[in-house]
N, C-alpha and C positions, 0 to 999 in steps of 0.2 A: 460182963463185956457188953458194950453198946453195939447194936446191930442197925445198919442203914441199908435199906432195900432200894435197889436201882433196877428199873426196867428199861431195856434198850429196844426201841421199835425199829425193825429193819424191813423195808419193803423191797420188792424186786428192783434191781438196779441201784441198791444202796451204795454208799461210798465206803470201800473197805478201809481206807485210811482212817476215817472217823471211828469206825467200829474198833479197829485195832488199838488206836490210841486210848479210847475210853476203857477198853478191856484191860490193856496193859497198866494204865495208871491205877485202876482199882485193884488189879491183881497184885501189883507190887506193894500197894498200900496194905493189902491183907497180909503180905509176908513180913512187912516191917512193923505193922501196928500190933500193939499188945492190948489196947483197951477198946478197940473198935473193929468191927468186921463189916465188910461191904458185901451184901448178898446180891448177885447179879443174875438176871435172866434176860434172854433175848426173845422177843415176841414179834408177831406179825399179824396183819389183818387178813392175809391171804389164807387159803385152805391148805396149802402145802406146808409140810414140816421142814422142807429144805428151801431156802430162799437164795437166789443167785444175785450177787452184786456185780458191780462194774468190773470187767476183766475176768469174770468166771469164778470168783471166790464164792463158795457155798457155806452157808451157816445154818445149823440146825436151830429151829425156833419152836415155840409153842404159841397157840392162839392167844391174841390179846383179848381178854374179857372186856366186853363193852359195858358191863354193869358190875364192875368188880366191887365186892363188899369191902375188902381190905386193900386199899391202894398202897402201892409202893411209895417210898418217900420221894423218889425222883423218877421222872419219865424223860428219857432222852430219845428224840426222834431224829434219826439219821437222814442226811440229805441224799440226793440221788435222783435219777431220771424218773423213777417210779412213784415218787412221793406226790407229785402233782396230781396224778390220776386218782390217788386214794385220799387226797386231803379233804375233799368235800365230805367224805364219809367220816373222817377223823375229826372234823371241826366240832361236831356236837360233843364227841367224847372229850376233846381237849377243853372245851368250855366247862363241861361238867367237872372234869378233874381239877381245873383251876378253882372252881367254886368249893370243891371238897378239900382244898388245901394241899394238893399235890404240887410239887415244884416241877415245872416243865422246861426242858431245854430243847430248842429247835435249831438244828444244824443246817447251814447253807441253804439248800433248796427248800427245806421245810420252813426255814425262817422267811424265805421269799414268799412262800405261799401264805404264811400268816400275815405278812405285810400286804399282800394282795387283798386279803379279807379285811384288813384294818388300815385302809389307806390314809386315814387322818391321824393315826397314832404317830407320835414323835420319837419315842424311845424304841426303835426297831432297827436292827442291822442285819446284814447278810453278807455273803462273799461278794467282793467288789465285782468279780468277773460275771457272776450271776446277775447282778443288778445291771451291769453294762449290756450284757447280751439280750436281756429281756426288756430293757427300758424302752418306752415309746415316746419319751420326750427328752429334750436336751437336759443333761445333768450339769449341775454346778461342779466344776472340777476341784474346788478347794473345800467342799463340804467334808467334814471329818467323818470317817467311817470306822468306828471302833471295832475291836475284835468281837465283843459281845455287849449286849445292852439288856438290862433287866427292868421290867415293868410289873410290879406286883409279884406274882409267882411264875410269870412267863419270861424266859430268857431267850432272846434270839441271838444267834452266833454265826460267825463266818464259817465255822466248820474247818475241814482239812486239818492242818497241823495245830490250829488253835484249839482243837478238840481236847488236847491234853491240858492246855491252860484253863479252859472252862471247867473241865472235870476236877482239876486240882483246886481251883479257886472256889467253886460253888458246892462241891460235894465233899472233898477231903478236908480242905482248910477249915470249914466250920467245925469239924470234929477235932482237928489238931493242925495248927499252922506249921508246927515243927514236922509233923508227918508229911504234909504236903510238900514242904521244901525238900525233905529227904527223898521222896519219890521223884521230884524234879531232878535231883542230883543223879539218881540212878538212870533216868531217861536222858542224861547229858544235856539238860536244859540249863542255859546260863542264867535264866530267871523265869519265874512264873509271871506271865503278862496278865495284867488285870483289865477291867473293862475300860479303863482310860487309855489303854494302848491302841494306837491307830494301826489299821491294816497296812502292810507295806504295799505300795502301789506305784506304778509308773505314772508319770504325768500324761502319758499318751494313751490313757485307758477310758476316756470319756467320749460320749457321743457328740458333745459340742465340737471336739476337734475334728471329727469326721465331717460334720456338717460344714465347718469352716475350711475343711481340707488343710488342716494344720498338722496332721499326723507326721508327715515326713520331716517337718521342721523340728518338732519336739523330739523325734527319734534322733535327729542329727545333733541337737543340743545335748542329749543324754550321752551320745557317743563321742562328743568333743568337749569334755569338761576341762581337760588339762590345757588344751589350746583352743579357746573359744573361737567359733566362726563369727564372721561379721554379719550384721543384719542384712547387708546386701546379698551375701552368699546364701543366707537362709531364705530370703525372699525368692531368690532364683530357684531354689529347690521346689518351692511351692508353685512357681510360675506366675508370680504377680509382682507388681512394683513394690518398692519399699513402703510407699505411702499406703497402698492397699493392705500390705502385710501388717503394718502397724495398726491400721484401722480394725482389721479382723481380730487381732489380739485384744484390742481395747474392748470390742463389742462382746466377744465370747469368753474372754478370760479376765477382763476387768483391769488389765495392766498392760504396759508396753512389753514388747518382746525382750528388750534389754533387761527390764526388771525381772521378768519371768526367768530368763536365762541365769541371771545373777542368783536368784533364789535357789535354782536347781544346784548351782555350784556350791552355795553355802550349806545346803542340806547334805551334800556329799561330804563336805569338809567336817560337818558335825559328826557324821557317821564314822569317818576316819579317826577323829579324835576319840570317840567312844570305843572303837573296836581295834585300834592299832596303837603301837608305841612310837609312831612317827613324830618327830619334832613338829611343832606348830608351823614353823617357817616352811618346812617341806610340804606340809599338808596344804598350806596356802598356794604354793607353787603347783602342786598336783591338781588343784582345782581351778587353775587359771588366774590366780591373783599374784601378780609379779611384785607388788609392793606389800610388805608385811604389815605396815602401819595401816594401810588402806583396808587390808583384809581384816585386821582386828576391829577397825571401826565399823565395817559393814557387818561383820559377824555379831558384834555387840548390839547393833541396831536391829538385826533380824531376830536374835534369840534372847536379848536382855542380859547377856553375860559375855565376858571376853573369852576368846578361845583358850588363852592361858589358864584362866580360872576354871573353865569348863574341863580342861584336861586334868588340872590338879585335883579337882573334885573326883573324877573317875579313877585317877591313880590312887587316891586316898582310899576310896571304896574297895579297890582291888587289894590294896595292902591290908586293910582291915579284915577282908575275907580270908586272906592267906594266913593271917596271924590268929584267926579264931580257932581255939582248940576244939578238937572233935572227939567225942566219946567213942568207946569201943563199938564196933559195928561195921557196917559197910564202909569201904574206903570212900571218903568225901561225903558221907551221909551223916547228918546231924542226929538222926534218930537211932537210939541203940536197939540192937536186937535182943530178944529174950535170951537169957543165958542157956536155955534148953534148945534154942532154935538152931538148926543146921545152917550152914552158909549156902543159901540157894543161888542158883543161876538166875540172872535177870531175864533169861529167855526160857525158863522152865514152863511147863504146861500150865494153863490158867486154872485157878482154883475153882472157877465157876463150872467147869466141866463141859462148857459149850464146845460143840464140834465145829471147827473151822477148817476147811480143806479146799484144795484147788480142784476145780472141775477138770475132768479129762478132756484133752483137746486132740 
């Protein structure tokens, strides 16, 4: 049996969501897998063996050796408010680990700290809210921000719920893509998102909108997709003339408010096509397009495919998934259990034996 070692680094104020998802993904993989075992340990650079995360969760840890002879295959650094204070200490260790061939995954705040130390690097991502809150300059609103990005042996990731996607994509899938998909099914994930997936973001999340005082207008657009507001009404919300309103959009967002609003509605339409069974005509109406032919033309121009064809493609994919025969094992899981294995609960205690408990309040 192949063994894959994973070290999770948790510093004070770590994000419990990230820890839980990484642990659960690997725990379930250990229960389903027959040819691979993931050995997990939780470490810290602090002197205490109990580290408290956001919200009071406590996790039992062991010290992280700074000159470890036998490195684990993967090192996952959790995000959280405490990582910034420790990152200068960790920087030397991370550089050394990278040179020694260890795969490093930096979640959310840890990814942001890595970005701070490598300002010229292009393939770096982090949680969009973290970038927004700490940014000192105007951000470009249409820059793509993927869930995770890999450069060499270092992966920077958005963290939070995407911790499951990263763990399955970069740790489990290289051992068995089938096992990764089966774990995703147990976790009720409709799909395992890869590095090409963009983070879900509001268009109202960038500093440029605050500088231009356009937040109210964008929020109003998002709230009125079915019955679009006029440009005059939107300008009045911001407290400027229509001409000033259009000029601000052009300067800060590179397009007219009408084009921006239309793009918002088209993206909502695409989401409805992919996630509902609504007829295309009704989707167009729900997104403020009264003429179905005009909706089809605008959708095709925006995404390079007609709404009908896009819906047909997704319906075909859903039909193929339902008709795919599943071997014996977990319901809806493609990976068979060992004949000797009991049918475990997806919520059973972790195989790594780590203590995770709620601090008394």
